MARKOL-336357 format. One record per residue: chain; x, y, z of N, C-alpha, C in turn; residue number from 1. Coordinates in steps of 0.2 Angstrom, whole numbers, plus 5000, padded with zeros to 4 digits. Example, Ala and Ser with C-alpha at 12.3 -4.5 7.8 and 13.67 -1.06 7.14 Angstrom:
! MARKOL-336357
R   mol   n.xx   n.yy   n.zz   ca.xx   ca.yy   ca.zz   c.xx   c.yy   c.zz   seq
R     A   5066   4972   5039    5062    4978    5039   5066   4984   5039     1
R     A   5064   4989   5035    5068    4995    5036   5064   5000   5039     2
//
This chain:
! MARKOL-336357
R   mol   n.xx   n.yy   n.zz   ca.xx   ca.yy   ca.zz   c.xx   c.yy   c.zz   seq
R     A   4982   4991   4611    4978    4985    4610   4982   4979   4611     1
R     A   4988   4979   4609    4993    4973    4610   4994   4973   4617     2
R     A   4995   4978   4621    4996    4978    4628   4990   4975   4632     3
R     A   4984   4977   4630    4978    4974    4633   4978   4966   4631     4
R     A   4979   4965   4625    4979    4958    4623   4984   4953   4627     5
R     A   4990   4956   4628    4995    4952    4632   4993   4952   4639     6
R     A   4990   4957   4642    4988    4957    4649   4982   4951   4650     7
R     A   4978   4952   4645    4972    4947    4646   4975   4940   4644     8
R     A   4980   4939   4640    4983    4932    4639   4986   4930   4645     9
R     A   4989   4934   4650    4992    4932    4656   4987   4930   4661    10
R     A   4981   4932   4661    4976    4931    4666   4975   4924   4668    11
R     A   4974   4919   4664    4974    4912    4666   4980   4910   4671    12
R     A   4986   4913   4669    4991    4911    4673   4991   4914   4680    13
R     A   4988   4920   4681    4987    4923    4687   4982   4920   4691    14
R     A   4977   4918   4688    4971    4914    4691   4974   4908   4694    15
R     A   4978   4904   4691    4981    4898    4693   4985   4899   4699    16
R     A   4990   4904   4699    4994    4906    4704   4991   4908   4710    17
R     A   4985   4910   4710    4982    4913    4716   4980   4907   4721    18
R     A   4979   4901   4718    4977    4895    4722   4970   4896   4725    19
R     A   4966   4900   4722    4959    4901    4725   4954   4897   4721    20
R     A   4949   4895   4724    4943    4892    4720   4941   4897   4715    21
R     A   4939   4895   4710    4937    4899    4704   4932   4905   4706    22
R     A   4927   4904   4709    4922    4909    4710   4925   4915   4715    23
R     A   4929   4912   4720    4932    4917    4725   4937   4921   4721    24
R     A   4941   4918   4717    4946    4922    4713   4942   4928   4709    25
R     A   4937   4926   4706    4933    4930    4702   4930   4936   4706    26
R     A   4928   4934   4712    4925    4939    4716   4930   4945   4718    27
R     A   4936   4942   4720    4941    4947    4722   4944   4951   4716    28
R     A   4944   4948   4710    4946    4951    4704   4941   4957   4702    29
R     A   4935   4956   4702    4930    4961    4701   4929   4966   4706    30
R     A   4930   4964   4712    4930    4968    4718   4935   4974   4718    31
R     A   4941   4972   4716    4947    4977    4716   4947   4981   4709    32
R     A   4943   4978   4704    4943    4982    4698   4938   4987   4698    33
R     A   4932   4986   4702    4926    4990    4701   4928   4997   4703    34
R     A   4931   4999   4708    4932    5007    4709   4935   5010   4703    35
R     A   4940   5007   4700    4944    5010    4694   4939   5010   4688    36
R     A   4935   5005   4687    4931    5005    4681   4925   5010   4682    37
R     A   4923   5011   4688    4918    5016    4690   4920   5023   4689    38
R     A   4927   5024   4691    4930    5031    4690   4930   5032   4683    39
R     A   4933   5027   4679    4933    5028    4672   4926   5030   4669    40
R     A   4921   5027   4671    4915    5028    4668   4912   5035   4670    41
R     A   4913   5037   4676    4911    5044    4678   4915   5049   4674    42
R     A   4921   5048   4672    4924    5053    4668   4921   5054   4661    43
R     A   4918   5049   4659    4916    5048    4652   4908   5049   4651    44
R     A   4904   5048   4656    4897    5049    4655   4894   5052   4661    45
R     A   4888   5054   4661    4885    5058    4666   4882   5053   4671    46
R     A   4882   5055   4678    4880    5051    4683   4873   5048   4682    47
R     A   4869   5052   4679    4862    5050    4678   4862   5044   4673    48
R     A   4866   5043   4668    4867    5038    4663   4869   5031   4667    49
R     A   4873   5032   4672    4875    5026    4676   4870   5024   4681    50
R     A   4866   5029   4684    4862    5027    4690   4855   5025   4687    51
R     A   4853   5027   4681    4846    5025    4678   4847   5022   4671    52
R     A   4850   5017   4671    4850    5013    4664   4844   5010   4662    53
R     A   4840   5012   4657    4834    5009    4654   4835   5008   4647    54
R     A   4833   5002   4644    4831    4996    4648   4837   4992   4652    55
R     A   4835   4989   4657    4841    4986    4661   4842   4979   4660    56
R     A   4837   4975   4657    4837    4968    4657   4843   4965   4653    57
R     A   4845   4969   4648    4851    4966    4644   4857   4967   4647    58
R     A   4858   4973   4651    4864    4974    4655   4864   4969   4661    59
R     A   4858   4967   4664    4858    4962    4669   4860   4955   4666    60
R     A   4858   4953   4661    4859    4947    4658   4867   4947   4656    61
R     A   4869   4952   4653    4876    4952    4651   4881   4952   4657    62
R     A   4879   4955   4663    4883    4954    4669   4883   4947   4672    63
R     A   4877   4944   4672    4876    4937    4674   4881   4933   4670    64
R     A   4881   4934   4663    4885    4930    4659   4893   4931   4660    65
R     A   4894   4937   4662    4901    4939    4663   4904   4935   4669    66
R     A   4900   4935   4675    4902    4931    4681   4902   4924   4680    67
R     A   4897   4921   4676    4897    4914    4675   4903   4912   4670    68
R     A   4904   4916   4665    4909    4915    4660   4916   4914   4664    69
R     A   4918   4919   4668    4924    4919    4672   4924   4913   4677    70
R     A   4919   4911   4680    4919    4906    4685   4920   4899   4681    71
R     A   4917   4898   4676    4918    4892    4672   4925   4892   4669    72
R     A   4927   4897   4667    4934    4898    4664   4940   4896   4669    73
R     A   4940   4899   4674    4945    4898    4679   4944   4891   4682    74
R     A   4938   4889   4683    4937    4882    4685   4940   4877   4681    75
R     A   4939   4878   4674    4941    4873    4669   4949   4873   4669    76
R     A   4952   4879   4670    4959    4879    4671   4962   4875   4676    77
R     A   4958   4874   4681    4961    4870    4687   4960   4862   4686    78
R     A   4957   4860   4680    4956    4853    4678   4960   4851   4672    79
R     A   4961   4855   4667    4965    4853    4661   4970   4858   4659    80
R     A   4974   4856   4654    4979    4861    4652   4976   4868   4650    81
R     A   4980   4873   4651    4978    4880    4649   4976   4880   4641    82
R     A   4981   4877   4637    4980    4877    4630   4973   4875   4628    83
R     A   4971   4869   4630    4964    4866    4628   4959   4871   4630    84
R     A   4959   4874   4636    4954    4878    4639   4953   4884   4634    85
R     A   4958   4888   4633    4958    4894    4629   4956   4892   4622    86
R     A   4958   4887   4619    4956    4885    4612   4948   4884   4612    87
R     A   4945   4880   4617    4938    4879    4617   4934   4886   4619    88
R     A   4937   4890   4623    4934    4896    4626   4933   4901   4620    89
R     A   4938   4901   4615    4937    4906    4610   4933   4904   4604    90
R     A   4929   4898   4605    4923    4897    4601   4917   4902   4603    91
R     A   4918   4905   4609    4913    4910    4611   4911   4915   4606    92
R     A   4916   4919   4604    4914    4925    4599   4910   4922   4593    93
R     A   4912   4916   4591    4909    4913    4585   4901   4912   4587    94
R     A   4900   4909   4593    4893    4908    4595   4889   4915   4595    95
R     A   4893   4920   4597    4890    4927    4598   4887   4929   4591    96
R     A   4891   4928   4586    4890    4929    4579   4884   4925   4576    97
R     A   4883   4919   4578    4878    4915    4576   4871   4917   4579    98
R     A   4872   4919   4586    4866    4922    4589   4863   4928   4586    99
R     A   4868   4932   4584    4866    4939    4581   4863   4938   4574   100
R     A   4865   4933   4571    4863    4931    4564   4855   4928   4565   101
R     A   4854   4924   4570    4848    4921    4571   4843   4926   4574   102
R     A   4845   4930   4579    4840    4934    4582   4840   4941   4580   103
R     A   4846   4944   4578    4846    4951    4576   4846   4952   4569   104
R     A   4846   4946   4565    4845    4946    4558   4851   4949   4554   105
R     A   4857   4949   4558    4863    4951    4555   4865   4946   4549   106
R     A   4868   4949   4543    4869    4945    4537   4874   4939   4538   107
R     A   4872   4933   4535    4876    4927    4535   4880   4927   4529   108
R     A   4886   4926   4529    4890    4926    4523   4895   4921   4523   109
R     A   4899   4920   4518    4904    4915    4517   4909   4915   4522   110
R     A   4911   4921   4524    4916    4922    4530   4914   4919   4536   111
R     A   4907   4920   4538    4905    4917    4544   4904   4909   4544   112
R     A   4902   4907   4538    4902    4900    4537   4909   4896   4538   113
R     A   4914   4899   4534    4921    4897    4535   4923   4897   4542   114
R     A   4922   4903   4545    4924    4904    4552   4921   4898   4557   115
R     A   4915   4897   4556    4912    4891    4560   4915   4885   4559   116
R     A   4916   4883   4552    4919    4877    4551   4926   4876   4553   117
R     A   4930   4882   4553    4937    4882    4555   4938   4881   4563   118
R     A   4933   4885   4566    4933    4884    4573   4931   4877   4576   119
R     A   4926   4874   4573    4925    4867    4575   4930   4862   4574   120
R     A   4934   4863   4568    4939    4859    4566   4945   4860   4571   121
R     A   4946   4866   4573    4951    4868    4578   4950   4865   4585   122
R     A   4944   4865   4587    4942    4862    4594   4943   4854   4593   123
R     A   4940   4851   4588    4941    4844    4587   4948   4842   4587   124
R     A   4952   4845   4583    4959    4843    4583   4963   4844   4590   125
R     A   4961   4849   4594    4964    4851    4600   4962   4846   4606   126
R     A   4956   4843   4605    4953    4839    4611   4952   4832   4610   127
R     A   4954   4830   4604    4953    4823    4602   4956   4818   4606   128
R     A   4962   4820   4609    4966    4815    4614   4965   4817   4621   129
R     A   4960   4821   4623    4959    4823    4630   4952   4822   4633   130
R     A   4949   4817   4630    4942    4816    4632   4942   4812   4639   131
R     A   4948   4810   4641    4948    4807    4648   4947   4813   4653   132
R     A   4948   4819   4651    4947    4825    4656   4940   4828   4654   133
R     A   4935   4823   4655    4928    4826    4653   4926   4832   4657   134
R     A   4927   4832   4664    4925    4838    4668   4928   4844   4665   135
R     A   4934   4844   4664    4937    4850    4662   4935   4853   4655   136
R     A   4934   4848   4651    4932    4850    4644   4924   4853   4644   137
R     A   4920   4849   4649    4913    4852    4649   4913   4859   4652   138
R     A   4918   4860   4657    4918    4867    4660   4920   4872   4655   139
R     A   4925   4870   4651    4928    4874    4646   4922   4876   4641   140
R     A   4918   4871   4639    4913    4872    4634   4907   4877   4637   141
R     A   4906   4876   4644    4901    4880    4647   4904   4887   4648   142
R     A   4911   4888   4649    4914    4895    4648   4913   4898   4641   143
R     A   4914   4894   4636    4913    4896    4629   4906   4898   4628   144
R     A   4901   4894   4630    4894    4896    4629   4892   4903   4632   145
R     A   4895   4903   4639    4893    4909    4643   4897   4915   4640   146
R     A   4903   4914   4637    4906    4920    4633   4903   4922   4627   147
R     A   4900   4917   4624    4896    4919    4618   4890   4923   4620   148
R     A   4886   4920   4625    4880    4924    4627   4882   4931   4630   149
R     A   4888   4931   4633    4890    4938    4635   4891   4943   4630   150
R     A   4894   4941   4624    4895    4945    4618   4888   4947   4615   151
R     A   4883   4942   4615    4877    4943    4612   4873   4948   4616   152
R     A   4872   4947   4623    4869    4952    4627   4872   4959   4628   153
R     A   4879   4959   4627    4882    4965    4627   4881   4969   4621   154
R     A   4880   4965   4615    4878    4969    4609   4871   4972   4610   155
R     A   4867   4968   4613    4860    4971    4614   4860   4977   4619   156
R     A   4864   4976   4624    4864    4982    4629   4868   4988   4626   157
R     A   4873   4987   4622    4876    4993    4620   4872   4997   4614   158
R     A   4866   4994   4612    4862    4997    4607   4858   5003   4611   159
R     A   4858   5002   4618    4854    5007    4622   4859   5011   4626   160
R     A   4865   5009   4628    4869    5012    4633   4876   5012   4630   161
R     A   4880   5017   4633    4887    5017    4631   4891   5011   4634   162
R     A   4896   5008   4630    4899    5002    4632   4902   5003   4639   163
R     A   4905   5009   4641    4908    5009    4648   4903   5009   4653   164
R     A   4897   5011   4652    4891    5010    4657   4890   5002   4658   165
R     A   4889   4999   4652    4888    4992    4652   4893   4988   4656   166
R     A   4899   4990   4654    4905    4986    4658   4905   4987   4665   167
R     A   4903   4994   4667    4903    4995    4674   4898   4991   4678   168
R     A   4892   4990   4675    4887    4986    4678   4889   4978   4678   169
R     A   4892   4976   4672    4894    4969    4672   4899   4968   4678   170
R     A   4904   4972   4679    4908    4971    4685   4905   4971   4691   171
R     A   4900   4976   4692    4896    4976    4699   4892   4970   4700   172
R     A   4888   4968   4694    4884    4962    4695   4888   4956   4696   173
R     A   4894   4955   4694    4898    4950    4695   4901   4949   4702   174
R     A   4901   4955   4705    4903    4955    4713   4897   4952   4716   175
R     A   4891   4954   4715    4885    4951    4718   4884   4944   4717   176
R     A   4886   4942   4711    4885    4935    4709   4890   4930   4713   177
R     A   4896   4932   4713    4901    4928    4716   4902   4929   4724   178
R     A   4899   4934   4727    4899    4935    4734   4897   4929   4738   179
R     A   4892   4926   4737    4890    4920    4741   4895   4914   4741   180
R     A   4899   4914   4736    4904    4908    4736   4909   4909   4741   181
R     A   4910   4915   4744    4915    4916    4749   4913   4912   4755   182
R     A   4907   4910   4756    4904    4906    4762   4903   4899   4760   183
R     A   4904   4897   4754    4902    4891    4752   4908   4886   4750   184
R     A   4914   4889   4750    4920    4885    4749   4925   4887   4754   185
R     A   4930   4882   4754    4936    4883    4759   4941   4887   4755   186
R     A   4944   4892   4758    4949    4896    4755   4953   4900   4760   187
R     A   4959   4902   4759    4962    4907    4763   4966   4912   4759   188
R     A   4967   4918   4762    4970    4924    4758   4976   4926   4762   189
R     A   4982   4923   4759    4989    4925    4762   4991   4932   4759   190
R     A   4996   4934   4761    4998    4941    4758   5000   4940   4751   191
R     A   5003   4934   4749    5005    4933    4742   4999   4933   4738   192
R     A   4994   4929   4740    4987    4928    4736   4984   4935   4736   193
R     A   4984   4939   4741    4981    4946    4741   4984   4950   4736   194
R     A   4991   4950   4735    4994    4954    4730   4992   4951   4723   195
R     A   4991   4945   4722    4990    4942    4716   4983   4944   4714   196
R     A   4978   4944   4718    4971    4946    4716   4970   4954   4715   197
R     A   4974   4958   4719    4974    4965    4718   4977   4966   4711   198
R     A   4982   4963   4709    4985    4964    4702   4980   4961   4697   199
R     A   4976   4956   4698    4971    4953    4694   4966   4958   4693   200
R     A   4964   4962   4698    4958    4967    4698   4961   4973   4694   201
R     A   4966   4976   4697    4969    4983    4694   4972   4982   4687   202
R     A   4976   4977   4686    4980    4977    4680   4976   4973   4675   203
R     A   4974   4967   4677    4971    4962    4672   4964   4964   4670   204
R     A   4961   4968   4674    4954    4970    4673   4953   4977   4671   205
R     A   4954   4981   4676    4953    4989    4675   4958   4992   4670   206
R     A   4965   4990   4671    4969    4993    4666   4968   4991   4659   207
R     A   4967   4984   4658    4967    4981    4652   4960   4984   4648   208
R     A   4955   4985   4652    4949    4988    4649   4950   4995   4647   209
R     A   4954   4999   4651    4956    5006    4649   4959   5006   4643   210
R     A   4964   5001   4642    4969    5001    4636   4964   4999   4630   211
R     A   4960   4994   4631    4955    4992    4626   4951   4998   4623   212
R     A   4947   5001   4628    4943    5007    4626   4947   5013   4623   213
R     A   4953   5014   4625    4957    5019    4623   4960   5018   4616   214
R     A   4961   5011   4614    4964    5009    4608   4959   5010   4602   215
R     A   4952   5009   4604    4947    5010    4600   4946   5017   4597   216
R     A   4950   5022   4600    4950    5029    4597   4954   5029   4591   217
R     A   4959   5024   4590    4964    5024    4585   4963   5019   4580   218
R     A   4960   5013   4582    4960    5008    4577   4952   5006   4576   219
R     A   4951   5002   4571    4944    5000    4570   4942   4994   4574   220
R     A   4936   4993   4576    4933    4988    4580   4935   4981   4577   221
R     A   4935   4981   4570    4936    4974    4567   4944   4972   4568   222
R     A   4948   4977   4567    4955    4976    4569   4956   4974   4576   223
R     A   4953   4977   4581    4953    4975    4588   4951   4968   4589   224
R     A   4946   4966   4586    4943    4959    4586   4948   4954   4584   225
R     A   4952   4956   4579    4957    4951    4576   4963   4951   4581   226
R     A   4965   4957   4583    4971    4957    4588   4969   4953   4594   227
R     A   4963   4953   4596    4961    4950    4603   4963   4943   4602   228
R     A   4963   4940   4597    4964    4932    4596   4971   4931   4597   229
R     A   4976   4936   4598    4982    4935    4600   4983   4932   4608   230
R     A   4977   4933   4611    4976    4931    4618   4978   4924   4618   231
R     A   4976   4920   4613    4977    4912    4613   4985   4911   4614   232
R     A   4988   4914   4609    4995    4913    4608   4999   4915   4615   233
R     A   4997   4921   4617    5001    4924    4623   4999   4919   4629   234
R     A   4993   4916   4630    4992    4912    4635   4996   4905   4635   235
R     A   4996   4902   4629    4999    4896    4628   5007   4897   4629   236
R     A   5010   4903   4627    5017    4904    4628   5018   4905   4635   237
R     A   5014   4909   4639    5015    4910    4646   5014   4903   4650   238
R     A   5010   4899   4648    5008    4893    4651   5015   4888   4651   239
R     A   5018   4889   4645    5024    4885    4643   5030   4888   4648   240
R     A   5030   4894   4648    5036    4897    4652   5035   4897   4659   241
R     A   5029   4898   4662    5028    4899    4669   5026   4892   4672   242
R     A   5021   4889   4669    5018    4883    4671   5021   4876   4669   243
R     A   5026   4877   4664    5029    4871    4660   5024   4867   4657   244
R     A   5019   4869   4654    5014    4866    4651   5016   4866   4643   245
R     A   5019   4861   4641    5021    4861    4634   5015   4859   4629   246
R     A   5013   4864   4625    5008    4862    4620   5010   4857   4615   247
R     A   5005   4853   4614    5006    4848    4609   5005   4850   4602   248
R     A   5007   4847   4597    5006    4849    4590   4999   4850   4588   249
R     A   4995   4845   4591    4987    4846    4589   4985   4852   4592   250
R     A   4987   4854   4598    4985    4860    4601   4987   4867   4598   251
R     A   4993   4867   4595    4995    4872    4591   4991   4873   4585   252
R     A   4990   4867   4581    4986    4867    4575   4979   4870   4577   253
R     A   4976   4867   4582    4969    4869    4584   4969   4876   4585   254
R     A   4974   4879   4589    4974    4886    4591   4974   4890   4584   255
R     A   4978   4888   4579    4979    4891    4573   4972   4892   4569   256
R     A   4969   4886   4569    4962    4886    4566   4957   4891   4570   257
R     A   4957   4891   4576    4953    4895    4580   4954   4903   4578   258
R     A   4961   4904   4578    4963    4911    4577   4961   4913   4569   259
R     A   4962   4908   4565    4960    4910    4558   4952   4911   4558   260
R     A   4948   4907   4562    4941    4908    4562   4939   4915   4565   261
R     A   4943   4917   4570    4941    4923    4573   4943   4929   4568   262
R     A   4948   4928   4564    4950    4933    4559   4945   4934   4554   263
R     A   4943   4928   4551    4938    4928    4546   4931   4931   4549   264
R     A   4929   4929   4555    4923    4932    4558   4924   4940   4558   265
R     A   4929   4942   4561    4930    4949    4562   4930   4953   4555   266
R     A   4932   4950   4550    4932    4953    4543   4926   4953   4540   267
R     A   4920   4951   4543    4914    4950    4540   4911   4956   4537   268
R     A   4913   4962   4540    4910    4968    4538   4914   4971   4533   269
//
């Protein structure tokens, strides 16, 4: 789980190093990930379960949100500092919980209330000096919203289908969603860029997902959800080392609030 968390934490850096437009980077990421994810799915479920998923709408909506989520996320990274983007982005799981409480009648308790308050405080502290970067912050908020909707629709989809089947379709639908952007934006694929997007697909998507699913055989989902918030610190650390983006005190405090919110939310059960 820690390995998966570290890999995902380094994904924003890989996206920036590719120098590709956000939708194009996402397309190649999911394209190179798909064969490995499909192979993994075929090893764990029957072909019929993959070919005939019913109901399909929740899978479709979750796949749509995955594609939009990654497009907005990597687009935001091109506009503002990595630290601000990931801090806003991780409001997404809190939004998923709120939607589950409203529409799925999941219990609302003190942990959830405190998590929401801490997350909002963390975002305000982190962004209060950065409103001159309106476009980047708006894109990060859109990424966070689509991340929250991804979690919500995935929860609905996994009520009817195995998680690995849902993930396979999410990756496949993201390929379809991002494919038109190849003809709508200017980009070039050098040997170096090709190597980066292959790594993003095989390691940062397929391998990380495999490690995630495998770790759930040994640890509880609640603990996995807590460890996932280490993404934030790994990302900020790597942005400092590789991109020389020094986090401000406000960003560090804000990230700490977001992580605390995520831990409280994960402990709700």
